[in-house]
matplotlib code that plots the C-alpha trace (Angstrom):
import matplotlib.pyplot as plt

x = [-123.4, -122.4, -123.1, -120.9, -117.9, -118.2, -118.4, -115.4, -113.0, -114.3, -112.9, -110.0, -108.7, -109.7, -107.6, -104.6, -104.6, -104.5, -101.6, -99.5, -99.8, -101.2, -101.2, -102.8, -100.7, -99.5, -100.1, -101.9, -101.6, -104.6, -104.8, -107.8, -109.2, -112.8, -112.4, -111.3, -113.5, -116.2, -114.5, -113.0, -109.6, -107.6, -108.4, -111.2, -114.5, -114.0, -117.1, -117.5, -120.3, -117.8, -115.3, -117.6, -118.4, -114.7, -114.3, -117.2, -115.6, -112.6, -112.6, -114.9, -112.9, -109.4, -110.5, -112.2, -108.5, -106.6, -104.8, -104.2, -105.2, -103.7, -105.3, -103.3, -104.1, -103.9, -100.8, -102.5, -101.5, -98.0, -99.5, -99.6, -101.4, -104.6, -104.2, -105.4, -103.2, -102.6, -100.9, -98.6, -97.5, -96.5, -94.2, -92.8, -94.7, -95.0, -98.5, -99.1, -101.6, -104.3, -108.0, -108.6, -111.3, -112.8, -110.9, -107.7, -106.7, -109.1, -112.8, -111.1, -108.8, -111.7, -113.9, -111.1, -110.8, -114.3, -114.3, -111.4, -111.8, -108.9, -107.7, -104.3, -102.2, -98.6, -96.3, -94.4, -95.2, -93.5, -96.7, -96.7, -99.1, -100.7, -103.9, -103.7, -107.1, -106.8, -102.8, -102.5, -98.7, -98.6, -95.2, -93.1, -95.4, -94.6, -91.9, -88.5, -88.8, -92.1, -93.6, -96.3, -99.3, -102.0, -105.3, -108.5, -110.3, -108.2, -110.9, -112.9, -115.7, -113.5, -110.2, -107.5, -106.4, -102.7, -101.2, -98.2, -97.2, -93.5, -90.7, -87.6, -84.2, -82.3, -78.7, -75.9, -75.1, -75.0, -74.2, -76.7, -79.8, -83.5, -86.7, -89.0, -91.6, -90.8, -90.6]
y = [52.7, 50.1, 53.1, 55.7, 53.0, 52.7, 56.3, 56.9, 54.4, 55.7, 59.1, 58.1, 56.0, 58.8, 61.3, 58.7, 57.8, 62.1, 62.4, 59.6, 60.6, 56.6, 56.1, 53.0, 49.9, 50.8, 48.8, 49.7, 47.5, 47.7, 46.5, 46.3, 45.0, 44.9, 44.4, 47.8, 49.4, 48.1, 49.4, 46.2, 45.3, 43.7, 40.2, 39.8, 40.4, 39.8, 41.6, 40.3, 42.8, 45.5, 44.2, 43.9, 47.5, 48.7, 46.5, 48.3, 51.5, 50.9, 48.3, 50.1, 53.2, 51.6, 49.3, 52.0, 53.5, 50.6, 51.1, 47.2, 46.3, 44.0, 43.0, 42.0, 39.2, 38.9, 37.2, 34.1, 34.0, 35.7, 38.8, 37.1, 39.1, 38.7, 40.1, 39.1, 36.2, 38.5, 41.3, 38.4, 36.9, 40.2, 40.9, 37.5, 36.7, 33.3, 32.4, 30.1, 28.0, 29.8, 30.6, 33.4, 32.9, 35.4, 34.0, 32.8, 35.6, 38.2, 39.5, 42.0, 39.6, 37.1, 40.0, 40.8, 36.8, 36.6, 40.2, 39.9, 37.8, 35.4, 35.8, 34.6, 34.8, 35.6, 36.4, 39.4, 42.4, 45.9, 48.4, 52.2, 53.0, 51.7, 52.4, 50.6, 50.9, 49.7, 49.1, 46.3, 47.3, 47.2, 48.6, 45.4, 45.6, 49.0, 49.9, 51.9, 54.5, 54.9, 58.6, 58.9, 60.8, 62.3, 62.2, 64.1, 61.0, 60.1, 57.2, 54.5, 53.4, 53.4, 52.3, 54.7, 55.2, 55.5, 55.8, 56.2, 56.5, 55.7, 57.8, 56.5, 56.7, 59.8, 58.8, 60.9, 62.8, 67.0, 67.6, 65.2, 67.2, 65.2, 65.4, 67.3, 65.3, 62.2, 63.7]
z = [7.6, 4.7, 2.1, 4.2, 4.4, 0.3, -0.2, 2.3, 0.5, -2.8, -1.5, -0.1, -3.5, -5.8, -3.8, -3.6, -7.1, -7.8, -5.1, -6.1, -9.9, -10.7, -14.5, -16.5, -15.4, -11.8, -8.9, -5.8, -2.8, -0.3, 3.3, 5.4, 8.6, 8.5, 12.4, 12.5, 10.5, 12.5, 15.9, 17.0, 17.3, 14.1, 13.6, 16.3, 14.4, 10.6, 8.4, 5.4, 4.4, 5.4, 3.2, 0.1, 0.5, 0.9, -2.5, -4.2, -3.0, -4.6, -7.5, -10.1, -9.8, -10.1, -12.8, -15.1, -14.8, -15.8, -12.0, -10.8, -7.5, -4.9, -1.9, 0.9, 3.3, 7.0, 8.9, 8.7, 5.0, 5.7, 4.3, 0.6, -2.1, -4.0, -7.7, -11.3, -13.0, -15.8, -13.5, -11.9, -14.9, -16.4, -13.4, -13.3, -9.7, -9.1, -7.8, -4.6, -3.6, -1.5, -1.3, 1.4, 3.9, 6.2, 9.5, 7.1, 5.0, 5.9, 4.6, 2.1, 0.7, 0.2, -1.2, -3.8, -4.5, -5.2, -7.0, -9.4, -12.9, -12.7, -8.7, -8.1, -4.8, -4.8, -1.8, -2.7, -5.0, -5.7, -5.9, -6.9, -3.8, -1.3, 1.3, 4.7, 6.1, 9.8, 10.4, 8.3, 7.5, 3.9, 3.6, 2.7, -0.6, -1.9, -4.1, -2.9, -2.4, -0.2, 0.4, 3.2, 2.0, 4.2, 3.0, 3.6, 4.6, 8.0, 8.7, 7.3, 9.5, 13.0, 11.3, 10.6, 6.8, 6.1, 2.6, 0.8, -2.8, -4.2, -6.1, -7.7, -5.7, -5.6, -6.8, -7.6, -4.4, -4.2, -8.0, -9.3, -11.1, -10.9, -12.7, -10.9, -12.2, -10.5, -6.7]

ax = plt.figure().add_subplot(projection="3d")
ax.plot(x, y, z, "-o")
ax.set_aspect("equal")
plt.show()
């Protein structure tokens, strides 16, 4: 089961990167309820081994391509995010002092904290794409304007998978011309 979860995650991340046209240096926010992946209600059955399989399904792929990842914590940590310290510094995002745990932050954020080289927590980001595994509500961490994407992978384990990319705002009204490559 863990291998299948890892493979589902890997397929979803690959497709999201392609559809969102992510490039080196872009940021993807990932929210994950390991409880939902296991078929339980969000927040009721944290599963560290499932979270680790999901982390392994996405992190090596993103790291190899230079795409940064931010792991969203659960509501008990106010949906703070775990990411590399250098990424937070480059964006001017101030670190907050918290270390996620399976029951306070979530198993996925804990796996990210353990898997990153120099992890820090921050309160707010603006990511170019997002993957929501199990209804964790990542939208608050996406840059404007979020565009929903439908992936071929609709579930990881028992959890529903939702995703989005972002695009620049349209300005200028009906006479304006737009760069088609940014749509």
